[in-house]
HTML snippet that shows the backbone in 3Dmol.js (N, CA, C, O; Angstrom):
<script src="https://3Dmol.org/build/3Dmol-min.js"></script>
<div id="view" style="width:600px;height:400px;position:relative"></div>
<script>
const pdb = `
ATOM      1  N   MET A   1      40.495-102.195  41.626  1.00  0.00           N
ATOM      2  CA  MET A   1      40.086-101.018  40.889  1.00  0.00           C
ATOM      3  C   MET A   1      40.652 -99.759  41.602  1.00  0.00           C
ATOM      4  O   MET A   1      40.400 -99.543  42.787  1.00  0.00           O
ATOM      5  N   ALA A   2      41.392 -98.968  40.878  1.00  0.00           N
ATOM      6  CA  ALA A   2      41.969 -97.715  41.416  1.00  0.00           C
ATOM      7  C   ALA A   2      41.032 -96.595  41.078  1.00  0.00           C
ATOM      8  O   ALA A   2      40.731 -96.354  39.909  1.00  0.00           O
ATOM      9  N   VAL A   3      40.570 -95.911  42.091  1.00  0.00           N
ATOM     10  CA  VAL A   3      39.600 -94.810  41.942  1.00  0.00           C
ATOM     11  C   VAL A   3      40.382 -93.463  41.926  1.00  0.00           C
ATOM     12  O   VAL A   3      41.294 -93.250  42.725  1.00  0.00           O
ATOM     13  N   LYS A   4      40.007 -92.603  41.027  1.00  0.00           N
ATOM     14  CA  LYS A   4      40.674 -91.345  40.898  1.00  0.00           C
ATOM     15  C   LYS A   4      39.709 -90.203  40.771  1.00  0.00           C
ATOM     16  O   LYS A   4      38.688 -90.318  40.093  1.00  0.00           O
ATOM     17  N   MET A   5      40.018 -89.097  41.415  1.00  0.00           N
ATOM     18  CA  MET A   5      39.173 -87.889  41.336  1.00  0.00           C
ATOM     19  C   MET A   5      39.886 -86.904  40.379  1.00  0.00           C
ATOM     20  O   MET A   5      41.031 -86.524  40.626  1.00  0.00           O
ATOM     21  N   ARG A   6      39.228 -86.506  39.326  1.00  0.00           N
ATOM     22  CA  ARG A   6      39.869 -85.641  38.303  1.00  0.00           C
ATOM     23  C   ARG A   6      38.768 -84.773  37.648  1.00  0.00           C
ATOM     24  O   ARG A   6      37.565 -85.025  37.710  1.00  0.00           O
ATOM     25  N   LEU A   7      39.332 -83.715  37.009  1.00  0.00           N
ATOM     26  CA  LEU A   7      38.465 -82.749  36.335  1.00  0.00           C
ATOM     27  C   LEU A   7      38.294 -83.176  34.849  1.00  0.00           C
ATOM     28  O   LEU A   7      39.202 -83.716  34.217  1.00  0.00           O
ATOM     29  N   VAL A   8      37.119 -82.907  34.356  1.00  0.00           N
ATOM     30  CA  VAL A   8      36.770 -83.236  32.962  1.00  0.00           C
ATOM     31  C   VAL A   8      36.442 -81.948  32.294  1.00  0.00           C
ATOM     32  O   VAL A   8      35.569 -81.229  32.782  1.00  0.00           O
ATOM     33  N   ARG A   9      37.088 -81.598  31.194  1.00  0.00           N
ATOM     34  CA  ARG A   9      36.768 -80.359  30.474  1.00  0.00           C
ATOM     35  C   ARG A   9      35.618 -80.477  29.594  1.00  0.00           C
ATOM     36  O   ARG A   9      35.541 -81.392  28.774  1.00  0.00           O
ATOM     37  N   LEU A  10      34.685 -79.553  29.736  1.00  0.00           N
ATOM     38  CA  LEU A  10      33.453 -79.567  28.871  1.00  0.00           C
ATOM     39  C   LEU A  10      33.323 -78.133  28.394  1.00  0.00           C
ATOM     40  O   LEU A  10      34.194 -77.314  28.686  1.00  0.00           O
ATOM     41  N   GLY A  11      32.246 -77.797  27.657  1.00  0.00           N
ATOM     42  CA  GLY A  11      32.004 -76.475  27.142  1.00  0.00           C
ATOM     43  C   GLY A  11      32.563 -76.265  25.788  1.00  0.00           C
ATOM     44  O   GLY A  11      33.178 -77.154  25.199  1.00  0.00           O
ATOM     45  N   ARG A  12      32.346 -75.074  25.288  1.00  0.00           N
ATOM     46  CA  ARG A  12      32.792 -74.811  23.961  1.00  0.00           C
ATOM     47  C   ARG A  12      34.140 -74.110  23.952  1.00  0.00           C
ATOM     48  O   ARG A  12      34.702 -73.884  25.023  1.00  0.00           O
ATOM     49  N   ARG A  13      34.676 -73.761  22.813  1.00  0.00           N
ATOM     50  CA  ARG A  13      35.942 -73.129  22.759  1.00  0.00           C
ATOM     51  C   ARG A  13      35.927 -71.732  23.416  1.00  0.00           C
ATOM     52  O   ARG A  13      35.014 -70.935  23.202  1.00  0.00           O
ATOM     53  N   ASN A  14      36.922 -71.479  24.184  1.00  0.00           N
ATOM     54  CA  ASN A  14      37.046 -70.198  24.943  1.00  0.00           C
ATOM     55  C   ASN A  14      35.946 -70.033  26.030  1.00  0.00           C
ATOM     56  O   ASN A  14      35.818 -68.943  26.587  1.00  0.00           O
ATOM     57  N   ARG A  15      35.191 -71.033  26.328  1.00  0.00           N
ATOM     58  CA  ARG A  15      34.191 -71.034  27.361  1.00  0.00           C
ATOM     59  C   ARG A  15      34.214 -72.336  28.132  1.00  0.00           C
ATOM     60  O   ARG A  15      33.200 -73.026  28.237  1.00  0.00           O
ATOM     61  N   SER A  16      35.378 -72.670  28.673  1.00  0.00           N
ATOM     62  CA  SER A  16      35.536 -73.962  29.318  1.00  0.00           C
ATOM     63  C   SER A  16      34.679 -74.090  30.581  1.00  0.00           C
ATOM     64  O   SER A  16      34.300 -73.087  31.186  1.00  0.00           O
ATOM     65  N   PHE A  17      34.381 -75.319  30.970  1.00  0.00           N
ATOM     66  CA  PHE A  17      33.646 -75.672  32.103  1.00  0.00           C
ATOM     67  C   PHE A  17      34.149 -77.048  32.518  1.00  0.00           C
ATOM     68  O   PHE A  17      34.329 -77.929  31.677  1.00  0.00           O
ATOM     69  N   PHE A  18      34.377 -77.233  33.834  1.00  0.00           N
ATOM     70  CA  PHE A  18      34.933 -78.505  34.296  1.00  0.00           C
ATOM     71  C   PHE A  18      33.978 -79.174  35.320  1.00  0.00           C
ATOM     72  O   PHE A  18      33.311 -78.532  36.130  1.00  0.00           O
ATOM     73  N   ARG A  19      33.975 -80.494  35.210  1.00  0.00           N
ATOM     74  CA  ARG A  19      33.206 -81.290  36.195  1.00  0.00           C
ATOM     75  C   ARG A  19      34.194 -82.080  36.975  1.00  0.00           C
ATOM     76  O   ARG A  19      35.199 -82.539  36.432  1.00  0.00           O
ATOM     77  N   LEU A  20      33.930 -82.252  38.254  1.00  0.00           N
ATOM     78  CA  LEU A  20      34.811 -83.006  39.097  1.00  0.00           C
ATOM     79  C   LEU A  20      34.208 -84.409  39.228  1.00  0.00           C
ATOM     80  O   LEU A  20      33.141 -84.561  39.824  1.00  0.00           O
ATOM     81  N   ARG A  21      34.858 -85.416  38.693  1.00  0.00           N
ATOM     82  CA  ARG A  21      34.317 -86.736  38.668  1.00  0.00           C
ATOM     83  C   ARG A  21      35.202 -87.701  39.396  1.00  0.00           C
ATOM     84  O   ARG A  21      36.412 -87.510  39.522  1.00  0.00           O
ATOM     85  N   VAL A  22      34.552 -88.765  39.883  1.00  0.00           N
ATOM     86  CA  VAL A  22      35.181 -89.891  40.544  1.00  0.00           C
ATOM     87  C   VAL A  22      35.015 -91.053  39.593  1.00  0.00           C
ATOM     88  O   VAL A  22      33.896 -91.372  39.191  1.00  0.00           O
ATOM     89  N   GLY A  23      36.098 -91.682  39.234  1.00  0.00           N
ATOM     90  CA  GLY A  23      35.984 -92.857  38.365  1.00  0.00           C
ATOM     91  C   GLY A  23      37.250 -93.741  38.399  1.00  0.00           C
ATOM     92  O   GLY A  23      38.299 -93.408  38.951  1.00  0.00           O
ATOM     93  N   ASP A  24      37.042 -94.872  37.768  1.00  0.00           N
ATOM     94  CA  ASP A  24      38.164 -95.823  37.627  1.00  0.00           C
ATOM     95  C   ASP A  24      39.234 -95.216  36.720  1.00  0.00           C
ATOM     96  O   ASP A  24      38.922 -94.802  35.604  1.00  0.00           O
ATOM     97  N   GLU A  25      40.472 -95.153  37.166  1.00  0.00           N
ATOM     98  CA  GLU A  25      41.513 -94.507  36.414  1.00  0.00           C
ATOM     99  C   GLU A  25      41.889 -95.190  35.120  1.00  0.00           C
ATOM    100  O   GLU A  25      42.620 -94.615  34.314  1.00  0.00           O
ATOM    101  N   ARG A  26      41.398 -96.432  34.893  1.00  0.00           N
ATOM    102  CA  ARG A  26      41.637 -97.108  33.685  1.00  0.00           C
ATOM    103  C   ARG A  26      40.787 -96.593  32.494  1.00  0.00           C
ATOM    104  O   ARG A  26      41.098 -96.830  31.326  1.00  0.00           O
ATOM    105  N   PHE A  27      39.742 -95.905  32.842  1.00  0.00           N
ATOM    106  CA  PHE A  27      38.843 -95.363  31.765  1.00  0.00           C
ATOM    107  C   PHE A  27      39.256 -93.869  31.485  1.00  0.00           C
ATOM    108  O   PHE A  27      39.869 -93.208  32.323  1.00  0.00           O
ATOM    109  N   ALA A  28      38.904 -93.410  30.331  1.00  0.00           N
ATOM    110  CA  ALA A  28      39.150 -92.028  29.942  1.00  0.00           C
ATOM    111  C   ALA A  28      38.361 -91.053  30.756  1.00  0.00           C
ATOM    112  O   ALA A  28      37.228 -91.350  31.135  1.00  0.00           O
ATOM    113  N   PRO A  29      38.914 -89.892  31.043  1.00  0.00           N
ATOM    114  CA  PRO A  29      38.209 -88.924  31.929  1.00  0.00           C
ATOM    115  C   PRO A  29      36.771 -88.616  31.397  1.00  0.00           C
ATOM    116  O   PRO A  29      35.843 -88.404  32.178  1.00  0.00           O
ATOM    117  N   THR A  30      36.632 -88.601  30.141  1.00  0.00           N
ATOM    118  CA  THR A  30      35.297 -88.272  29.592  1.00  0.00           C
ATOM    119  C   THR A  30      34.417 -89.507  29.376  1.00  0.00           C
ATOM    120  O   THR A  30      33.277 -89.399  28.923  1.00  0.00           O
ATOM    121  N   GLY A  31      34.962 -90.672  29.706  1.00  0.00           N
ATOM    122  CA  GLY A  31      34.230 -91.905  29.573  1.00  0.00           C
ATOM    123  C   GLY A  31      33.409 -92.278  30.761  1.00  0.00           C
ATOM    124  O   GLY A  31      32.750 -91.420  31.347  1.00  0.00           O
ATOM    125  N   ARG A  32      33.425 -93.550  31.144  1.00  0.00           N
ATOM    126  CA  ARG A  32      32.657 -94.045  32.186  1.00  0.00           C
ATOM    127  C   ARG A  32      33.141 -93.487  33.519  1.00  0.00           C
ATOM    128  O   ARG A  32      34.349 -93.342  33.702  1.00  0.00           O
ATOM    129  N   PHE A  33      32.280 -93.178  34.426  1.00  0.00           N
ATOM    130  CA  PHE A  33      32.635 -92.634  35.762  1.00  0.00           C
ATOM    131  C   PHE A  33      31.660 -93.191  36.793  1.00  0.00           C
ATOM    132  O   PHE A  33      30.586 -93.704  36.479  1.00  0.00           O
ATOM    133  N   ILE A  34      32.100 -93.057  38.049  1.00  0.00           N
ATOM    134  CA  ILE A  34      31.244 -93.582  39.145  1.00  0.00           C
ATOM    135  C   ILE A  34      30.333 -92.492  39.647  1.00  0.00           C
ATOM    136  O   ILE A  34      29.135 -92.737  39.788  1.00  0.00           O
ATOM    137  N   GLU A  35      30.811 -91.340  39.915  1.00  0.00           N
ATOM    138  CA  GLU A  35      30.013 -90.264  40.478  1.00  0.00           C
ATOM    139  C   GLU A  35      30.625 -88.842  40.171  1.00  0.00           C
ATOM    140  O   GLU A  35      31.834 -88.623  40.101  1.00  0.00           O
ATOM    141  N   GLU A  36      29.667 -87.941  40.005  1.00  0.00           N
ATOM    142  CA  GLU A  36      30.060 -86.552  39.798  1.00  0.00           C
ATOM    143  C   GLU A  36      29.855 -85.843  41.142  1.00  0.00           C
ATOM    144  O   GLU A  36      28.774 -85.858  41.729  1.00  0.00           O
ATOM    145  N   VAL A  37      30.999 -85.192  41.617  1.00  0.00           N
ATOM    146  CA  VAL A  37      30.935 -84.585  43.018  1.00  0.00           C
ATOM    147  C   VAL A  37      31.086 -83.103  43.010  1.00  0.00           C
ATOM    148  O   VAL A  37      31.164 -82.503  44.082  1.00  0.00           O
ATOM    149  N   GLY A  38      31.134 -82.452  41.834  1.00  0.00           N
ATOM    150  CA  GLY A  38      31.179 -81.017  41.758  1.00  0.00           C
ATOM    151  C   GLY A  38      31.515 -80.529  40.411  1.00  0.00           C
ATOM    152  O   GLY A  38      31.687 -81.315  39.480  1.00  0.00           O
ATOM    153  N   TYR A  39      31.618 -79.163  40.273  1.00  0.00           N
ATOM    154  CA  TYR A  39      31.961 -78.569  39.014  1.00  0.00           C
ATOM    155  C   TYR A  39      32.752 -77.315  39.285  1.00  0.00           C
ATOM    156  O   TYR A  39      32.756 -76.786  40.396  1.00  0.00           O
ATOM    157  N   VAL A  40      33.433 -76.842  38.236  1.00  0.00           N
ATOM    158  CA  VAL A  40      34.145 -75.589  38.295  1.00  0.00           C
ATOM    159  C   VAL A  40      33.865 -74.793  37.042  1.00  0.00           C
ATOM    160  O   VAL A  40      34.042 -75.291  35.931  1.00  0.00           O
ATOM    161  N   ASN A  41      33.425 -73.549  37.215  1.00  0.00           N
ATOM    162  CA  ASN A  41      33.236 -72.650  36.146  1.00  0.00           C
ATOM    163  C   ASN A  41      34.220 -71.509  36.251  1.00  0.00           C
ATOM    164  O   ASN A  41      33.928 -70.552  36.968  1.00  0.00           O
ATOM    165  N   PRO A  42      35.428 -71.538  35.555  1.00  0.00           N
ATOM    166  CA  PRO A  42      36.420 -70.490  35.683  1.00  0.00           C
ATOM    167  C   PRO A  42      36.007 -69.147  35.247  1.00  0.00           C
ATOM    168  O   PRO A  42      36.653 -68.167  35.619  1.00  0.00           O
ATOM    169  N   HIS A  43      34.962 -69.028  34.475  1.00  0.00           N
ATOM    170  CA  HIS A  43      34.458 -67.769  33.927  1.00  0.00           C
ATOM    171  C   HIS A  43      33.483 -67.034  34.852  1.00  0.00           C
ATOM    172  O   HIS A  43      33.108 -65.886  34.611  1.00  0.00           O
ATOM    173  N   GLU A  44      33.097 -67.722  35.894  1.00  0.00           N
ATOM    174  CA  GLU A  44      32.211 -67.076  36.915  1.00  0.00           C
ATOM    175  C   GLU A  44      33.016 -66.080  37.727  1.00  0.00           C
ATOM    176  O   GLU A  44      34.105 -66.421  38.191  1.00  0.00           O
ATOM    177  N   LYS A  45      32.540 -64.897  37.913  1.00  0.00           N
ATOM    178  CA  LYS A  45      33.288 -63.849  38.660  1.00  0.00           C
ATOM    179  C   LYS A  45      33.248 -64.138  40.151  1.00  0.00           C
ATOM    180  O   LYS A  45      34.213 -63.819  40.846  1.00  0.00           O
ATOM    181  N   ASP A  46      32.194 -64.717  40.669  1.00  0.00           N
ATOM    182  CA  ASP A  46      32.077 -64.982  42.087  1.00  0.00           C
ATOM    183  C   ASP A  46      32.560 -66.442  42.311  1.00  0.00           C
ATOM    184  O   ASP A  46      31.898 -67.385  41.876  1.00  0.00           O
ATOM    185  N   ARG A  47      33.687 -66.614  42.974  1.00  0.00           N
ATOM    186  CA  ARG A  47      34.317 -67.932  43.146  1.00  0.00           C
ATOM    187  C   ARG A  47      33.393 -68.931  43.855  1.00  0.00           C
ATOM    188  O   ARG A  47      33.444 -70.128  43.574  1.00  0.00           O
ATOM    189  N   SER A  48      32.546 -68.440  44.775  1.00  0.00           N
ATOM    190  CA  SER A  48      31.697 -69.341  45.562  1.00  0.00           C
ATOM    191  C   SER A  48      30.634 -69.941  44.622  1.00  0.00           C
ATOM    192  O   SER A  48      30.152 -71.042  44.889  1.00  0.00           O
ATOM    193  N   LYS A  49      30.264 -69.270  43.559  1.00  0.00           N
ATOM    194  CA  LYS A  49      29.362 -69.827  42.600  1.00  0.00           C
ATOM    195  C   LYS A  49      30.117 -70.634  41.466  1.00  0.00           C
ATOM    196  O   LYS A  49      29.590 -71.545  40.827  1.00  0.00           O
ATOM    197  N   GLY A  50      31.348 -70.211  41.305  1.00  0.00           N
ATOM    198  CA  GLY A  50      32.203 -70.863  40.231  1.00  0.00           C
ATOM    199  C   GLY A  50      32.759 -72.254  40.620  1.00  0.00           C
ATOM    200  O   GLY A  50      32.990 -73.110  39.765  1.00  0.00           O
ATOM    201  N   GLU A  51      32.954 -72.435  41.870  1.00  0.00           N
ATOM    202  CA  GLU A  51      33.433 -73.755  42.305  1.00  0.00           C
ATOM    203  C   GLU A  51      32.418 -74.364  43.319  1.00  0.00           C
ATOM    204  O   GLU A  51      32.240 -73.852  44.424  1.00  0.00           O
ATOM    205  N   VAL A  52      31.793 -75.424  42.917  1.00  0.00           N
ATOM    206  CA  VAL A  52      30.799 -76.101  43.776  1.00  0.00           C
ATOM    207  C   VAL A  52      31.227 -77.518  43.926  1.00  0.00           C
ATOM    208  O   VAL A  52      31.318 -78.273  42.958  1.00  0.00           O
ATOM    209  N   ILE A  53      31.508 -77.895  45.236  1.00  0.00           N
ATOM    210  CA  ILE A  53      31.995 -79.210  45.539  1.00  0.00           C
ATOM    211  C   ILE A  53      31.109 -79.841  46.626  1.00  0.00           C
ATOM    212  O   ILE A  53      30.771 -79.184  47.611  1.00  0.00           O
ATOM    213  N   ASN A  54      30.742 -81.094  46.446  1.00  0.00           N
ATOM    214  CA  ASN A  54      29.986 -81.817  47.483  1.00  0.00           C
ATOM    215  C   ASN A  54      30.982 -82.387  48.440  1.00  0.00           C
ATOM    216  O   ASN A  54      31.590 -83.431  48.206  1.00  0.00           O
ATOM    217  N   ARG A  55      31.137 -81.648  49.565  1.00  0.00           N
ATOM    218  CA  ARG A  55      32.173 -81.933  50.587  1.00  0.00           C
ATOM    219  C   ARG A  55      32.048 -83.344  51.119  1.00  0.00           C
ATOM    220  O   ARG A  55      33.051 -84.050  51.222  1.00  0.00           O
ATOM    221  N   GLU A  56      30.868 -83.765  51.455  1.00  0.00           N
ATOM    222  CA  GLU A  56      30.589 -85.069  52.081  1.00  0.00           C
ATOM    223  C   GLU A  56      31.107 -86.202  51.108  1.00  0.00           C
ATOM    224  O   GLU A  56      31.840 -87.098  51.526  1.00  0.00           O
ATOM    225  N   ARG A  57      30.726 -86.130  49.897  1.00  0.00           N
ATOM    226  CA  ARG A  57      31.102 -87.140  48.916  1.00  0.00           C
ATOM    227  C   ARG A  57      32.646 -87.151  48.641  1.00  0.00           C
ATOM    228  O   ARG A  57      33.272 -88.199  48.484  1.00  0.00           O
ATOM    229  N   CYS A  58      33.168 -85.998  48.600  1.00  0.00           N
ATOM    230  CA  CYS A  58      34.679 -85.919  48.388  1.00  0.00           C
ATOM    231  C   CYS A  58      35.381 -86.615  49.591  1.00  0.00           C
ATOM    232  O   CYS A  58      36.285 -87.427  49.396  1.00  0.00           O
ATOM    233  N   GLU A  59      34.956 -86.289  50.816  1.00  0.00           N
ATOM    234  CA  GLU A  59      35.587 -86.851  51.999  1.00  0.00           C
ATOM    235  C   GLU A  59      35.387 -88.324  52.016  1.00  0.00           C
ATOM    236  O   GLU A  59      36.284 -89.064  52.419  1.00  0.00           O
ATOM    237  N   TYR A  60      34.195 -88.797  51.574  1.00  0.00           N
ATOM    238  CA  TYR A  60      33.873 -90.244  51.513  1.00  0.00           C
ATOM    239  C   TYR A  60      34.890 -90.943  50.598  1.00  0.00           C
ATOM    240  O   TYR A  60      35.523 -91.922  50.994  1.00  0.00           O
ATOM    241  N   TRP A  61      35.042 -90.403  49.316  1.00  0.00           N
ATOM    242  CA  TRP A  61      35.823 -91.074  48.390  1.00  0.00           C
ATOM    243  C   TRP A  61      37.334 -91.009  48.815  1.00  0.00           C
ATOM    244  O   TRP A  61      38.079 -91.959  48.574  1.00  0.00           O
ATOM    245  N   LEU A  62      37.749 -89.944  49.411  1.00  0.00           N
ATOM    246  CA  LEU A  62      39.088 -89.782  49.901  1.00  0.00           C
ATOM    247  C   LEU A  62      39.361 -90.870  51.028  1.00  0.00           C
ATOM    248  O   LEU A  62      40.427 -91.483  51.077  1.00  0.00           O
ATOM    249  N   SER A  63      38.360 -91.058  51.896  1.00  0.00           N
ATOM    250  CA  SER A  63      38.499 -92.090  52.960  1.00  0.00           C
ATOM    251  C   SER A  63      38.508 -93.517  52.356  1.00  0.00           C
ATOM    252  O   SER A  63      39.053 -94.437  52.966  1.00  0.00           O
ATOM    253  N   LYS A  64      37.940 -93.691  51.231  1.00  0.00           N
ATOM    254  CA  LYS A  64      38.012 -94.998  50.562  1.00  0.00           C
ATOM    255  C   LYS A  64      39.302 -95.242  49.761  1.00  0.00           C
ATOM    256  O   LYS A  64      39.512 -96.311  49.187  1.00  0.00           O
ATOM    257  N   GLY A  65      40.148 -94.218  49.748  1.00  0.00           N
ATOM    258  CA  GLY A  65      41.463 -94.367  49.145  1.00  0.00           C
ATOM    259  C   GLY A  65      41.538 -93.795  47.681  1.00  0.00           C
ATOM    260  O   GLY A  65      42.446 -94.151  46.930  1.00  0.00           O
ATOM    261  N   ALA A  66      40.618 -92.947  47.310  1.00  0.00           N
ATOM    262  CA  ALA A  66      40.661 -92.346  45.982  1.00  0.00           C
ATOM    263  C   ALA A  66      41.863 -91.390  45.842  1.00  0.00           C
ATOM    264  O   ALA A  66      42.157 -90.582  46.723  1.00  0.00           O
ATOM    265  N   LYS A  67      42.522 -91.522  44.718  1.00  0.00           N
ATOM    266  CA  LYS A  67      43.662 -90.630  44.401  1.00  0.00           C
ATOM    267  C   LYS A  67      43.149 -89.387  43.793  1.00  0.00           C
ATOM    268  O   LYS A  67      42.033 -89.369  43.274  1.00  0.00           O
ATOM    269  N   THR A  68      43.929 -88.323  43.835  1.00  0.00           N
ATOM    270  CA  THR A  68      43.495 -87.072  43.175  1.00  0.00           C
ATOM    271  C   THR A  68      44.588 -86.574  42.185  1.00  0.00           C
ATOM    272  O   THR A  68      45.773 -86.867  42.340  1.00  0.00           O
ATOM    273  N   SER A  69      44.145 -85.831  41.194  1.00  0.00           N
ATOM    274  CA  SER A  69      45.127 -85.200  40.290  1.00  0.00           C
ATOM    275  C   SER A  69      45.652 -84.004  41.081  1.00  0.00           C
ATOM    276  O   SER A  69      45.090 -83.657  42.120  1.00  0.00           O
ATOM    277  N   GLU A  70      46.746 -83.358  40.590  1.00  0.00           N
ATOM    278  CA  GLU A  70      47.378 -82.233  41.219  1.00  0.00           C
ATOM    279  C   GLU A  70      46.410 -81.083  41.356  1.00  0.00           C
ATOM    280  O   GLU A  70      46.317 -80.428  42.395  1.00  0.00           O
ATOM    281  N   THR A  71      45.699 -80.862  40.282  1.00  0.00           N
ATOM    282  CA  THR A  71      44.781 -79.730  40.237  1.00  0.00           C
ATOM    283  C   THR A  71      43.600 -79.913  41.247  1.00  0.00           C
ATOM    284  O   THR A  71      43.205 -78.986  41.953  1.00  0.00           O
ATOM    285  N   VAL A  72      43.082 -81.127  41.268  1.00  0.00           N
ATOM    286  CA  VAL A  72      41.997 -81.478  42.232  1.00  0.00           C
ATOM    287  C   VAL A  72      42.477 -81.370  43.638  1.00  0.00           C
ATOM    288  O   VAL A  72      41.756 -80.858  44.495  1.00  0.00           O
ATOM    289  N   ALA A  73      43.662 -81.831  43.912  1.00  0.00           N
ATOM    290  CA  ALA A  73      44.259 -81.762  45.288  1.00  0.00           C
ATOM    291  C   ALA A  73      44.329 -80.329  45.772  1.00  0.00           C
ATOM    292  O   ALA A  73      43.981 -80.035  46.916  1.00  0.00           O
ATOM    293  N   SER A  74      44.785 -79.424  44.890  1.00  0.00           N
ATOM    294  CA  SER A  74      44.931 -77.973  45.318  1.00  0.00           C
ATOM    295  C   SER A  74      43.564 -77.356  45.479  1.00  0.00           C
ATOM    296  O   SER A  74      43.355 -76.533  46.371  1.00  0.00           O
ATOM    297  N   MET A  75      42.597 -77.753  44.600  1.00  0.00           N
ATOM    298  CA  MET A  75      41.277 -77.212  44.761  1.00  0.00           C
ATOM    299  C   MET A  75      40.598 -77.722  46.049  1.00  0.00           C
ATOM    300  O   MET A  75      39.924 -76.947  46.727  1.00  0.00           O
ATOM    301  N   LEU A  76      40.760 -78.991  46.391  1.00  0.00           N
ATOM    302  CA  LEU A  76      40.182 -79.531  47.649  1.00  0.00           C
ATOM    303  C   LEU A  76      40.881 -78.819  48.861  1.00  0.00           C
ATOM    304  O   LEU A  76      40.221 -78.477  49.842  1.00  0.00           O
ATOM    305  N   LYS A  77      42.176 -78.614  48.773  1.00  0.00           N
ATOM    306  CA  LYS A  77      42.884 -77.895  49.875  1.00  0.00           C
ATOM    307  C   LYS A  77      42.324 -76.529  50.064  1.00  0.00           C
ATOM    308  O   LYS A  77      42.113 -76.095  51.197  1.00  0.00           O
ATOM    309  N   ARG A  78      42.067 -75.815  48.954  1.00  0.00           N
ATOM    310  CA  ARG A  78      41.507 -74.435  49.009  1.00  0.00           C
ATOM    311  C   ARG A  78      40.117 -74.488  49.672  1.00  0.00           C
ATOM    312  O   ARG A  78      39.751 -73.492  50.297  1.00  0.00           O
ATOM    313  N   HIS A  79      39.341 -75.526  49.593  1.00  0.00           N
ATOM    314  CA  HIS A  79      38.061 -75.672  50.181  1.00  0.00           C
ATOM    315  C   HIS A  79      38.114 -76.255  51.579  1.00  0.00           C
ATOM    316  O   HIS A  79      37.074 -76.436  52.211  1.00  0.00           O
ATOM    317  N   GLY A  80      39.338 -76.560  52.085  1.00  0.00           N
ATOM    318  CA  GLY A  80      39.502 -77.151  53.406  1.00  0.00           C
ATOM    319  C   GLY A  80      39.199 -78.624  53.508  1.00  0.00           C
ATOM    320  O   GLY A  80      38.917 -79.140  54.589  1.00  0.00           O
ATOM    321  N   ILE A  81      39.258 -79.294  52.389  1.00  0.00           N
ATOM    322  CA  ILE A  81      39.119 -80.751  52.411  1.00  0.00           C
ATOM    323  C   ILE A  81      40.458 -81.374  52.324  1.00  0.00           C
ATOM    324  O   ILE A  81      41.134 -81.230  51.305  1.00  0.00           O
ATOM    325  N   GLY A  82      40.894 -82.088  53.379  1.00  0.00           N
ATOM    326  CA  GLY A  82      42.236 -82.545  53.440  1.00  0.00           C
ATOM    327  C   GLY A  82      42.433 -83.812  52.599  1.00  0.00           C
ATOM    328  O   GLY A  82      41.621 -84.736  52.560  1.00  0.00           O
ATOM    329  N   VAL A  83      43.624 -83.762  51.910  1.00  0.00           N
ATOM    330  CA  VAL A  83      44.085 -84.929  51.199  1.00  0.00           C
ATOM    331  C   VAL A  83      45.267 -85.490  51.996  1.00  0.00           C
ATOM    332  O   VAL A  83      46.256 -84.787  52.202  1.00  0.00           O
ATOM    333  N   SER A  84      45.174 -86.760  52.450  1.00  0.00           N
ATOM    334  CA  SER A  84      46.201 -87.329  53.271  1.00  0.00           C
ATOM    335  C   SER A  84      47.540 -87.402  52.517  1.00  0.00           C
ATOM    336  O   SER A  84      47.592 -87.361  51.288  1.00  0.00           O
ATOM    337  N   GLY A  85      48.620 -87.512  53.310  1.00  0.00           N
ATOM    338  CA  GLY A  85      49.968 -87.503  52.743  1.00  0.00           C
ATOM    339  C   GLY A  85      50.164 -88.626  51.742  1.00  0.00           C
ATOM    340  O   GLY A  85      50.855 -88.413  50.745  1.00  0.00           O
ATOM    341  N   ALA A  86      49.601 -89.807  51.944  1.00  0.00           N
ATOM    342  CA  ALA A  86      49.897 -90.953  51.063  1.00  0.00           C
ATOM    343  C   ALA A  86      49.130 -90.775  49.759  1.00  0.00           C
ATOM    344  O   ALA A  86      49.583 -91.253  48.719  1.00  0.00           O
ATOM    345  N   ASP A  87      47.976 -90.098  49.785  1.00  0.00           N
ATOM    346  CA  ASP A  87      47.185 -89.906  48.614  1.00  0.00           C
ATOM    347  C   ASP A  87      47.557 -88.661  47.836  1.00  0.00           C
ATOM    348  O   ASP A  87      47.192 -88.526  46.669  1.00  0.00           O
ATOM    349  N   ALA A  88      48.295 -87.731  48.482  1.00  0.00           N
ATOM    350  CA  ALA A  88      48.633 -86.457  47.790  1.00  0.00           C
ATOM    351  C   ALA A  88      49.614 -86.704  46.708  1.00  0.00           C
ATOM    352  O   ALA A  88      50.523 -87.526  46.826  1.00  0.00           O
ATOM    353  N   PRO A  89      49.407 -85.932  45.580  1.00  0.00           N
ATOM    354  CA  PRO A  89      50.368 -86.057  44.466  1.00  0.00           C
ATOM    355  C   PRO A  89      51.722 -85.552  44.883  1.00  0.00           C
ATOM    356  O   PRO A  89      51.870 -84.856  45.888  1.00  0.00           O
ATOM    357  N   ALA A  90      52.716 -85.918  44.082  1.00  0.00           N
ATOM    358  CA  ALA A  90      54.084 -85.611  44.405  1.00  0.00           C
ATOM    359  C   ALA A  90      54.361 -84.085  44.482  1.00  0.00           C
ATOM    360  O   ALA A  90      55.168 -83.644  45.300  1.00  0.00           O
ATOM    361  N   GLY A  91      53.702 -83.306  43.647  1.00  0.00           N
ATOM    362  CA  GLY A  91      53.931 -81.845  43.664  1.00  0.00           C
ATOM    363  C   GLY A  91      53.235 -81.107  44.721  1.00  0.00           C
ATOM    364  O   GLY A  91      53.476 -79.907  44.849  1.00  0.00           O
ATOM    365  N   ALA A  92      52.380 -81.707  45.509  1.00  0.00           N
ATOM    366  CA  ALA A  92      51.561 -81.000  46.472  1.00  0.00           C
ATOM    367  C   ALA A  92      52.213 -80.843  47.784  1.00  0.00           C
ATOM    368  O   ALA A  92      51.630 -80.260  48.698  1.00  0.00           O
TER     369      ALA A  92
END
`;
const viewer = $3Dmol.createViewer("view");
viewer.addModel(pdb, "pdb");
viewer.setStyle({}, {cartoon: {color: "spectrum"}});
viewer.zoomTo();
viewer.render();
</script>
């Protein structure tokens, strides 16, 4: 089973909201998932309130070999959570 960390878009039109989920990459992002480890609200003016990430759980899943999407990798890097070279996407 290949585990992937990715964002899932929720919310209404022009009011997007994203959840950071860990799940099997064979399933759709909005489908079955293992764990929710954070969320992103791009409409929040204060970035500390707009991006909430459970650091311990992200590091745990990365240590278990979870892959990340490019967007999630840059977001984790911004929060100081390292994505190792083998797991990092090609563009990062």
